[in-house]
N, CA, C, O and the ligand as a Tripos MOL2 file, in Angstrom:
@<TRIPOS>MOLECULE
protein
  197   195    50     0     0
PROTEIN
NO_CHARGES

@<TRIPOS>ATOM
      1 N          62.2190   49.9760  187.2940 N.3       1 MET1
      2 CA         62.8700   49.8020  185.9960 C.3       1 MET1
      3 C          63.9320   48.7270  186.1030 C.2       1 MET1
      4 O          64.7010   48.6970  187.0640 O.2       1 MET1
      5 N          63.9730   47.8540  185.1250 N.am      2 LEU2
      6 CA         64.8950   46.7220  185.1660 C.3       2 LEU2
      7 C          66.1490   46.9510  184.3470 C.2       2 LEU2
      8 O          67.2390   46.5300  184.7340 O.2       2 LEU2
      9 N          65.9930   47.6170  183.2140 N.am      3 ALA3
     10 CA         67.1320   47.7690  182.3160 C.3       3 ALA3
     11 C          66.8360   48.8890  181.3390 C.2       3 ALA3
     12 O          65.6770   49.2330  181.1110 O.2       3 ALA3
     13 N          67.8780   49.4540  180.7650 N.am      4 TYR4
     14 CA         67.6770   50.5090  179.7800 C.3       4 TYR4
     15 C          68.8590   50.5370  178.8190 C.2       4 TYR4
     16 O          69.9420   50.0420  179.1340 O.2       4 TYR4
     17 N          68.6430   51.1120  177.6660 N.am      5 THR5
     18 CA         69.7120   51.2380  176.6690 C.3       5 THR5
     19 C          70.2380   52.6650  176.6790 C.2       5 THR5
     20 O          69.6810   53.5390  177.3430 O.2       5 THR5
     21 N          71.3040   52.8880  175.9470 N.am      6 ARG6
     22 CA         71.7610   54.2470  175.6890 C.3       6 ARG6
     23 C          70.7480   54.8870  174.7440 C.2       6 ARG6
     24 O          69.9020   54.1830  174.1920 O.2       6 ARG6
     25 N          70.8130   56.1910  174.5450 N.am      7 VAL7
     26 CA         69.9180   56.8710  173.6020 C.3       7 VAL7
     27 C          70.4170   56.6190  172.1820 C.2       7 VAL7
     28 O          71.5980   56.8060  171.8890 O.2       7 VAL7
     29 N          69.5230   56.1990  171.3190 N.am      8 ILE8
     30 CA         69.9010   55.8940  169.9360 C.3       8 ILE8
     31 C          69.0000   56.6460  168.9810 C.2       8 ILE8
     32 O          67.8930   57.0440  169.3420 O.2       8 ILE8
     33 N          69.4730   56.8380  167.7690 N.am      9 GLY9
     34 CA         68.6910   57.5670  166.7840 C.3       9 GLY9
     35 C          67.8940   56.6370  165.8880 C.2       9 GLY9
     36 O          67.9580   55.4140  166.0160 O.2       9 GLY9
     37 N          67.1380   57.2440  164.9750 N.am     10 GLY10
     38 CA         66.3250   56.4730  164.0420 C.3      10 GLY10
     39 C          67.1820   55.5220  163.2130 C.2      10 GLY10
     40 O          68.2160   55.9260  162.6820 O.2      10 GLY10
     41 N          66.7640   54.2730  163.0990 N.am     11 GLY11
     42 CA         67.4960   53.2970  162.3150 C.3      11 GLY11
     43 C          68.6260   52.6180  163.0590 C.2      11 GLY11
     44 O          69.2070   51.6490  162.5710 O.2      11 GLY11
     45 N          68.9370   53.1250  164.2390 N.am     12 GLU12
     46 CA         69.9900   52.4850  165.0190 C.3      12 GLU12
     47 C          69.3790   51.4040  165.9030 C.2      12 GLU12
     48 O          68.1650   51.3370  166.0940 O.2      12 GLU12
     49 N          70.2480   50.5750  166.4250 N.am     13 SER13
     50 CA         69.7490   49.5650  167.3490 C.3      13 SER13
     51 C          70.7430   49.4000  168.4870 C.2      13 SER13
     52 O          71.9070   49.7880  168.3900 O.2      13 SER13
     53 N          70.2550   48.8210  169.5520 N.am     14 ASP14
     54 CA         71.1120   48.5400  170.6980 C.3      14 ASP14
     55 C          70.6220   47.2310  171.3000 C.2      14 ASP14
     56 O          69.4870   46.8100  171.0720 O.2      14 ASP14
     57 N          71.4710   46.6160  172.0480 N.am     15 THR15
     58 CA         71.1200   45.3420  172.6750 C.3      15 THR15
     59 C          71.3920   45.4400  174.1690 C.2      15 THR15
     60 O          72.4020   45.9910  174.6050 O.2      15 THR15
     61 N          70.4740   44.8970  174.9280 N.am     16 ILE16
     62 CA         70.6980   44.8670  176.3740 C.3      16 ILE16
     63 C          70.5280   43.4540  176.8970 C.2      16 ILE16
     64 O          69.7930   42.6390  176.3420 O.2      16 ILE16
     65 N          71.2230   43.2010  177.9660 N.am     17 THR17
     66 CA         71.0990   41.9270  178.6670 C.3      17 THR17
     67 C          70.7850   42.2630  180.1130 C.2      17 THR17
     68 O          71.4410   43.1100  180.7210 O.2      17 THR17
     69 N          69.7920   41.6040  180.6530 N.am     18 PHE18
     70 CA         69.4880   41.8680  182.0480 C.3      18 PHE18
     71 C          69.0030   40.6040  182.7290 C.2      18 PHE18
     72 O          68.5330   39.6650  182.0860 O.2      18 PHE18
     73 N          69.1300   40.6050  184.0340 N.am     19 SER19
     74 CA         68.7420   39.4470  184.8230 C.3      19 SER19
     75 C          67.2290   39.2910  184.8580 C.2      19 SER19
     76 O          66.4970   40.2730  184.9790 O.2      19 SER19
     77 N          66.7730   38.0660  184.7540 N.am     20 THR20
     78 CA         65.3340   37.8160  184.8770 C.3      20 THR20
     79 C          64.9800   37.3760  186.3010 C.2      20 THR20
     80 O          63.8590   36.9430  186.5680 O.2      20 THR20
     81 N          65.9440   37.4950  187.1970 N.am     21 ALA21
     82 CA         65.7040   37.0190  188.5620 C.3      21 ALA21
     83 C          64.5360   37.7230  189.2480 C.2      21 ALA21
     84 O          63.8570   37.1400  190.0930 O.2      21 ALA21
     85 N          64.3110   38.9910  188.8720 N.am     22 LYS22
     86 CA         63.2270   39.7340  189.5270 C.3      22 LYS22
     87 C          61.9020   39.6420  188.7760 C.2      22 LYS22
     88 O          60.8900   40.1690  189.2370 O.2      22 LYS22
     89 N          61.9030   38.9760  187.6210 N.am     23 LEU23
     90 CA         60.6500   38.8510  186.8680 C.3      23 LEU23
     91 C          59.8370   37.6930  187.4230 C.2      23 LEU23
     92 O          60.3770   36.6830  187.8750 O.2      23 LEU23
     93 N          58.5410   37.8670  187.3760 N.am     24 LYS24
     94 CA         57.6570   36.7870  187.8090 C.3      24 LYS24
     95 C          57.1410   36.0480  186.5940 C.2      24 LYS24
     96 O          56.7270   36.6670  185.6140 O.2      24 LYS24
     97 N          57.1620   34.7400  186.6510 N.am     25 LYS25
     98 CA         56.6600   33.9400  185.5410 C.3      25 LYS25
     99 C          55.1750   34.1800  185.3380 C.2      25 LYS25
    100 O          54.4080   34.3090  186.2920 O.2      25 LYS25
    101 N          54.7920   34.2370  184.0800 N.am     26 GLY26
    102 CA         53.3890   34.4060  183.7600 C.3      26 GLY26
    103 C          52.9270   35.8470  183.7630 C.2      26 GLY26
    104 O          51.7290   36.1130  183.6720 O.2      26 GLY26
    105 N          53.8600   36.7810  183.8660 N.am     27 GLU27
    106 CA         53.4610   38.1890  183.8800 C.3      27 GLU27
    107 C          53.9300   38.9280  182.6270 C.2      27 GLU27
    108 O          54.9090   38.5440  181.9870 O.2      27 GLU27
    109 N          53.2170   39.9790  182.3020 N.am     28 ASP28
    110 CA         53.5800   40.8450  181.1860 C.3      28 ASP28
    111 C          54.4690   41.9770  181.6980 C.2      28 ASP28
    112 O          54.2750   42.4840  182.8030 O.2      28 ASP28
    113 N          55.4330   42.3590  180.8900 N.am     29 TYR29
    114 CA         56.2900   43.4920  181.2150 C.3      29 TYR29
    115 C          56.2860   44.4690  180.0520 C.2      29 TYR29
    116 O          56.2070   44.0790  178.8870 O.2      29 TYR29
    117 N          56.3720   45.7370  180.3920 N.am     30 THR30
    118 CA         56.3030   46.7850  179.3700 C.3      30 THR30
    119 C          57.6860   47.3280  179.0660 C.2      30 THR30
    120 O          58.4900   47.5490  179.9710 O.2      30 THR30
    121 N          57.9570   47.5420  177.7930 N.am     31 PHE31
    122 CA         59.1640   48.2900  177.4220 C.3      31 PHE31
    123 C          58.6950   49.5430  176.7000 C.2      31 PHE31
    124 O          57.6420   49.5260  176.0620 O.2      31 PHE31
    125 N          59.4510   50.6240  176.7860 N.am     32 PHE32
    126 CA         59.0280   51.8800  176.1700 C.3      32 PHE32
    127 C          60.2160   52.7790  175.8990 C.2      32 PHE32
    128 O          61.3040   52.5860  176.4430 O.2      32 PHE32
    129 N          59.9880   53.7550  175.0550 N.am     33 CYS33
    130 CA         60.9680   54.7860  174.7390 C.3      33 CYS33
    131 C          60.7520   55.9530  175.6940 C.2      33 CYS33
    132 O          59.6430   56.4750  175.8050 O.2      33 CYS33
    133 N          61.8120   56.3600  176.3800 N.am     34 SER34
    134 CA         61.6660   57.4280  177.3750 C.3      34 SER34
    135 C          61.9530   58.8160  176.8010 C.2      34 SER34
    136 O          61.9670   59.7980  177.5420 O.2      34 SER34
    137 N          62.1790   58.9060  175.4950 N.am     35 PHE35
    138 CA         62.3890   60.2350  174.9000 C.3      35 PHE35
    139 C          61.1000   61.0350  175.0770 C.2      35 PHE35
    140 O          60.0110   60.4970  174.8820 O.2      35 PHE35
    141 N          61.2110   62.3240  175.4470 N.am     36 PRO36
    142 CA         59.9850   63.0980  175.7260 C.3      36 PRO36
    143 C          58.9250   62.9960  174.6230 C.2      36 PRO36
    144 O          59.2120   63.2350  173.4500 O.2      36 PRO36
    145 N          57.7370   62.6490  175.0030 N.am     37 GLY37
    146 CA         56.6140   62.5690  174.0740 C.3      37 GLY37
    147 C          56.4810   61.2550  173.3460 C.2      37 GLY37
    148 O          55.4570   61.0130  172.7060 O.2      37 GLY37
    149 N          57.4850   60.3920  173.4190 N.am     38 HIS38
    150 CA         57.4480   59.1410  172.6580 C.3      38 HIS38
    151 C          56.6990   58.0280  173.3570 C.2      38 HIS38
    152 O          56.1950   57.1100  172.7100 O.2      38 HIS38
    153 N          56.6260   58.1020  174.6460 N.am     39 TRP39
    154 CA         56.1050   56.9890  175.4180 C.3      39 TRP39
    155 C          54.7100   56.5400  174.9700 C.2      39 TRP39
    156 O          54.3770   55.3550  175.0120 O.2      39 TRP39
    157 N          53.9050   57.5170  174.5420 N.am     40 ALA40
    158 CA         52.5170   57.2020  174.1950 C.3      40 ALA40
    159 C          52.4040   56.1530  173.0960 C.2      40 ALA40
    160 O          51.4840   55.3350  173.1190 O.2      40 ALA40
    161 N          53.3140   56.1640  172.1450 N.am     41 ILE41
    162 CA         53.2170   55.1750  171.0610 C.3      41 ILE41
    163 C          54.4200   54.2460  170.9570 C.2      41 ILE41
    164 O          54.2960   53.1330  170.4470 O.2      41 ILE41
    165 N          55.5690   54.6840  171.4290 N.am     42 MET42
    166 CA         56.7630   53.8430  171.3270 C.3      42 MET42
    167 C          56.8880   52.9520  172.5480 C.2      42 MET42
    168 O          57.7260   53.1730  173.4230 O.2      42 MET42
    169 N          56.0440   51.9530  172.5850 N.am     43 ARG43
    170 CA         56.0860   51.0330  173.7110 C.3      43 ARG43
    171 C          55.5110   49.6960  173.3020 C.2      43 ARG43
    172 O          54.8630   49.5740  172.2630 O.2      43 ARG43
    173 N          55.7480   48.7130  174.1130 N.am     44 GLY44
    174 CA         55.2340   47.3830  173.8310 C.3      44 GLY44
    175 C          55.3330   46.5270  175.0760 C.2      44 GLY44
    176 O          55.7200   46.9870  176.1510 O.2      44 GLY44
    177 N          54.9720   45.2690  174.8980 N.am     45 LYS45
    178 CA         55.0090   44.3610  176.0380 C.3      45 LYS45
    179 C          55.7270   43.0870  175.6680 C.2      45 LYS45
    180 O          55.7760   42.6980  174.5010 O.2      45 LYS45
    181 N          56.2760   42.4530  176.6590 N.am     46 PHE46
    182 CA         56.7610   41.0850  176.4600 C.3      46 PHE46
    183 C          56.2630   40.2300  177.6090 C.2      46 PHE46
    184 O          56.0090   40.7010  178.7180 O.2      46 PHE46
    185 N          56.1380   38.9800  177.2990 N.am     47 PHE47
    186 CA         55.5900   38.0370  178.2700 C.3      47 PHE47
    187 C          56.7080   37.1500  178.7970 C.2      47 PHE47
    188 O          57.4710   36.5710  178.0240 O.2      47 PHE47
    189 N          56.7970   37.0490  180.0960 N.am     48 PHE48
    190 CA         57.7910   36.1710  180.7250 C.3      48 PHE48
    191 C          57.0770   34.9150  181.2160 C.2      48 PHE48
    192 O          56.3230   34.9550  182.1880 O.2      48 PHE48
    193 N          57.3220   33.8190  180.5400 N.am     49 GLY49
    194 CA         56.5770   32.6010  180.9070 C.3      49 GLY49
    195 C          57.4230   31.3680  181.0610 C.2      49 GLY49
    196 O          56.9010   30.2960  181.3660 O.2      49 GLY49
    197 CU         61.2030   57.1970  170.8210 Cu       50 CU50
@<TRIPOS>BOND
     1     1     2 1
     2     2     3 1
     3     3     4 2
     4     3     5 am
     5     5     6 1
     6     6     7 1
     7     7     8 2
     8     7     9 am
     9     9    10 1
    10    10    11 1
    11    11    12 2
    12    11    13 am
    13    13    14 1
    14    14    15 1
    15    15    16 2
    16    15    17 am
    17    17    18 1
    18    18    19 1
    19    19    20 2
    20    19    21 am
    21    21    22 1
    22    22    23 1
    23    23    24 2
    24    23    25 am
    25    25    26 1
    26    26    27 1
    27    27    28 2
    28    27    29 am
    29    29    30 1
    30    30    31 1
    31    31    32 2
    32    31    33 am
    33    33    34 1
    34    34    35 1
    35    35    36 2
    36    35    37 am
    37    37    38 1
    38    38    39 1
    39    39    40 2
    40    39    41 am
    41    41    42 1
    42    42    43 1
    43    43    44 2
    44    43    45 am
    45    45    46 1
    46    46    47 1
    47    47    48 2
    48    47    49 am
    49    49    50 1
    50    50    51 1
    51    51    52 2
    52    51    53 am
    53    53    54 1
    54    54    55 1
    55    55    56 2
    56    55    57 am
    57    57    58 1
    58    58    59 1
    59    59    60 2
    60    59    61 am
    61    61    62 1
    62    62    63 1
    63    63    64 2
    64    63    65 am
    65    65    66 1
    66    66    67 1
    67    67    68 2
    68    67    69 am
    69    69    70 1
    70    70    71 1
    71    71    72 2
    72    71    73 am
    73    73    74 1
    74    74    75 1
    75    75    76 2
    76    75    77 am
    77    77    78 1
    78    78    79 1
    79    79    80 2
    80    79    81 am
    81    81    82 1
    82    82    83 1
    83    83    84 2
    84    83    85 am
    85    85    86 1
    86    86    87 1
    87    87    88 2
    88    87    89 am
    89    89    90 1
    90    90    91 1
    91    91    92 2
    92    91    93 am
    93    93    94 1
    94    94    95 1
    95    95    96 2
    96    95    97 am
    97    97    98 1
    98    98    99 1
    99    99   100 2
   100    99   101 am
   101   101   102 1
   102   102   103 1
   103   103   104 2
   104   103   105 am
   105   105   106 1
   106   106   107 1
   107   107   108 2
   108   107   109 am
   109   109   110 1
   110   110   111 1
   111   111   112 2
   112   111   113 am
   113   113   114 1
   114   114   115 1
   115   115   116 2
   116   115   117 am
   117   117   118 1
   118   118   119 1
   119   119   120 2
   120   119   121 am
   121   121   122 1
   122   122   123 1
   123   123   124 2
   124   123   125 am
   125   125   126 1
   126   126   127 1
   127   127   128 2
   128   127   129 am
   129   129   130 1
   130   130   131 1
   131   131   132 2
   132   131   133 am
   133   133   134 1
   134   134   135 1
   135   135   136 2
   136   135   137 am
   137   137   138 1
   138   138   139 1
   139   139   140 2
   140   139   141 am
   141   141   142 1
   142   142   143 1
   143   143   144 2
   144   143   145 am
   145   145   146 1
   146   146   147 1
   147   147   148 2
   148   147   149 am
   149   149   150 1
   150   150   151 1
   151   151   152 2
   152   151   153 am
   153   153   154 1
   154   154   155 1
   155   155   156 2
   156   155   157 am
   157   157   158 1
   158   158   159 1
   159   159   160 2
   160   159   161 am
   161   161   162 1
   162   162   163 1
   163   163   164 2
   164   163   165 am
   165   165   166 1
   166   166   167 1
   167   167   168 2
   168   167   169 am
   169   169   170 1
   170   170   171 1
   171   171   172 2
   172   171   173 am
   173   173   174 1
   174   174   175 1
   175   175   176 2
   176   175   177 am
   177   177   178 1
   178   178   179 1
   179   179   180 2
   180   179   181 am
   181   181   182 1
   182   182   183 1
   183   183   184 2
   184   183   185 am
   185   185   186 1
   186   186   187 1
   187   187   188 2
   188   187   189 am
   189   189   190 1
   190   190   191 1
   191   191   192 2
   192   191   193 am
   193   193   194 1
   194   194   195 1
   195   195   196 2
@<TRIPOS>SUBSTRUCTURE
     1 MET1         2 RESIDUE 1 A MET
     2 LEU2         6 RESIDUE 1 A LEU
     3 ALA3        10 RESIDUE 1 A ALA
     4 TYR4        14 RESIDUE 1 A TYR
     5 THR5        18 RESIDUE 1 A THR
     6 ARG6        22 RESIDUE 1 A ARG
     7 VAL7        26 RESIDUE 1 A VAL
     8 ILE8        30 RESIDUE 1 A ILE
     9 GLY9        34 RESIDUE 1 A GLY
    10 GLY10       38 RESIDUE 1 A GLY
    11 GLY11       42 RESIDUE 1 A GLY
    12 GLU12       46 RESIDUE 1 A GLU
    13 SER13       50 RESIDUE 1 A SER
    14 ASP14       54 RESIDUE 1 A ASP
    15 THR15       58 RESIDUE 1 A THR
    16 ILE16       62 RESIDUE 1 A ILE
    17 THR17       66 RESIDUE 1 A THR
    18 PHE18       70 RESIDUE 1 A PHE
    19 SER19       74 RESIDUE 1 A SER
    20 THR20       78 RESIDUE 1 A THR
    21 ALA21       82 RESIDUE 1 A ALA
    22 LYS22       86 RESIDUE 1 A LYS
    23 LEU23       90 RESIDUE 1 A LEU
    24 LYS24       94 RESIDUE 1 A LYS
    25 LYS25       98 RESIDUE 1 A LYS
    26 GLY26      102 RESIDUE 1 A GLY
    27 GLU27      106 RESIDUE 1 A GLU
    28 ASP28      110 RESIDUE 1 A ASP
    29 TYR29      114 RESIDUE 1 A TYR
    30 THR30      118 RESIDUE 1 A THR
    31 PHE31      122 RESIDUE 1 A PHE
    32 PHE32      126 RESIDUE 1 A PHE
    33 CYS33      130 RESIDUE 1 A CYS
    34 SER34      134 RESIDUE 1 A SER
    35 PHE35      138 RESIDUE 1 A PHE
    36 PRO36      142 RESIDUE 1 A PRO
    37 GLY37      146 RESIDUE 1 A GLY
    38 HIS38      150 RESIDUE 1 A HIS
    39 TRP39      154 RESIDUE 1 A TRP
    40 ALA40      158 RESIDUE 1 A ALA
    41 ILE41      162 RESIDUE 1 A ILE
    42 MET42      166 RESIDUE 1 A MET
    43 ARG43      170 RESIDUE 1 A ARG
    44 GLY44      174 RESIDUE 1 A GLY
    45 LYS45      178 RESIDUE 1 A LYS
    46 PHE46      182 RESIDUE 1 A PHE
    47 PHE47      186 RESIDUE 1 A PHE
    48 PHE48      190 RESIDUE 1 A PHE
    49 GLY49      194 RESIDUE 1 A GLY
    50 CU50       197 GROUP 0 **** ****
């Protein structure tokens, strides 16, 4: 795991900043919600290129 936010509720937002030093160029990375049961649909990917 590279970074995480505090727990937020519906309609709220948070911002995180993290180092990309450990990311490899040209790879996909997954972000997801770790609240129990949410992971299955509350997730996505970003591309580091
Ligand atoms: Cu969630």
